[in-house]
C-alpha positions as CSV (number, residue, x, y, z in Angstrom):
1,M,134.1,94.4,121.2
2,R,131.8,96.7,119.2
3,D,134.3,97.3,116.4
4,R,135.3,93.7,115.8
5,P,134.3,92.4,112.3
6,Y,133.6,89.0,113.8
7,E,131.6,87.8,116.8
8,V,133.4,87.2,120.1
9,F,132.0,85.5,123.3
10,C,133.6,86.6,126.6
11,C,133.2,85.8,130.2
12,I,133.8,88.0,133.2
13,Y,134.4,85.8,136.3
14,L,133.4,87.2,139.7
15,D,133.9,86.2,143.3
16,N,131.2,86.0,145.9
17,R,131.2,89.8,146.4
18,H,131.0,90.4,142.6
19,R,134.7,91.5,142.4
20,L,136.5,90.8,139.2
21,I,138.6,87.7,139.1
22,A,139.3,87.5,135.4
23,F,138.1,88.5,131.9
24,E,138.5,86.1,129.0
25,E,137.6,86.0,125.4
26,L,136.6,82.3,125.1
27,F,135.2,82.0,121.6
28,R,135.7,83.7,118.3
29,G,133.3,83.3,115.4
30,T,132.3,84.7,112.1
31,V,130.4,87.8,111.0
32,D,127.1,86.4,112.4
33,C,127.8,83.7,115.0
34,A,130.3,82.2,117.4
35,Q,130.2,78.6,118.5
36,V,129.8,78.6,122.3
37,H,130.7,75.4,124.2
38,P,129.0,75.4,127.6
39,R,131.4,72.8,129.0
40,E,134.3,75.2,128.4
41,V,132.5,78.1,130.1
42,L,131.8,75.8,133.1
43,R,135.4,74.6,133.2
44,Q,136.8,78.1,133.2
45,A,134.4,79.3,135.9
46,L,135.5,76.4,138.1
47,L,139.1,76.9,137.3
48,H,138.8,80.6,138.4
49,N,136.8,79.5,141.5
50,A,134.1,82.0,140.4
51,T,130.7,82.2,142.1
52,S,129.2,84.2,139.4
53,V,129.8,85.3,135.8
54,I,128.8,87.9,133.3
55,I,128.7,86.6,129.8
56,A,129.0,89.0,126.8
57,H,129.2,89.0,123.1
58,N,129.1,91.4,120.2
59,H,126.9,91.6,117.2
60,P,129.1,92.8,114.3
61,S,125.9,93.9,112.5
62,G,125.3,96.4,115.2
63,A,121.9,95.0,116.2
64,L,121.2,95.1,119.9
65,E,118.2,92.7,120.0
66,P,119.0,89.1,121.1
67,S,118.5,86.4,118.5
68,P,116.8,83.1,119.3
69,A,120.3,81.5,119.5
70,D,121.3,84.2,122.1
71,D,118.2,83.2,124.2
72,F,119.0,79.5,123.8
73,I,122.6,79.7,124.9
74,T,121.7,82.0,127.8
75,R,119.2,79.5,129.1
76,R,121.5,76.5,128.5
77,L,124.4,78.2,130.3
78,K,122.2,79.3,133.2
79,D,120.9,75.8,133.7
80,L,124.4,74.2,133.5
81,L,126.1,76.8,135.8
82,T,123.3,76.7,138.4
83,L,124.0,73.0,138.9
84,M,127.5,74.0,140.1
85,D,126.3,77.0,142.2
86,V,127.7,79.5,139.7
87,R,125.2,82.3,138.9
88,I,124.9,84.3,135.7
89,V,124.6,87.9,136.7
90,D,124.0,89.2,133.2
91,H,124.4,88.5,129.5
92,I,125.3,91.6,127.6
93,I,125.1,92.1,123.8
94,V,127.4,94.8,122.5
95,G,126.2,96.6,119.3
96,N,126.0,100.0,117.7
97,G,124.9,102.7,120.1
98,G,125.1,100.7,123.3
99,C,124.5,97.4,125.0
100,Y,121.5,95.1,125.6
101,S,121.3,93.6,129.1
102,F,119.4,90.4,129.7
103,A,119.1,91.2,133.4
104,E,117.6,94.6,132.8
105,H,115.0,93.1,130.5
106,G,114.1,90.4,133.1
107,L,115.4,87.5,131.0
108,L,117.6,86.0,133.7
C-alpha cells in the first residue's frame, strides 16, 4: 500500500479468535483522499460473518499522522459496526517509514 500513488482503503475481516477470514481493497481514491462508504464496510463484514475488522489505508504523501477526516471515519465506522456486534480492532495508516496505529495511540 505504501507505494501506491493514490489512496486505498482496505478491510481485514477476522473471526472471533482474530483469525483472518479475508482481505479486501474496498475503495480507491486520489492522491489525497478516498471516499469511504460505511454501509459497504458493514455489508462486507456481515457477508464474511466477521466479528471484528482491521481497517487500513495509505497516505500517498507519506505522512503518518491521521487527518481530521481519518478520525471522523474511524469514529463513524466504530459506531456503525458496534451496532452489529462487529469490533474495530485497529485502524492503520501506512506511510513512509512505517505505520500509525489508532489502537496503539488509544484512539479506539
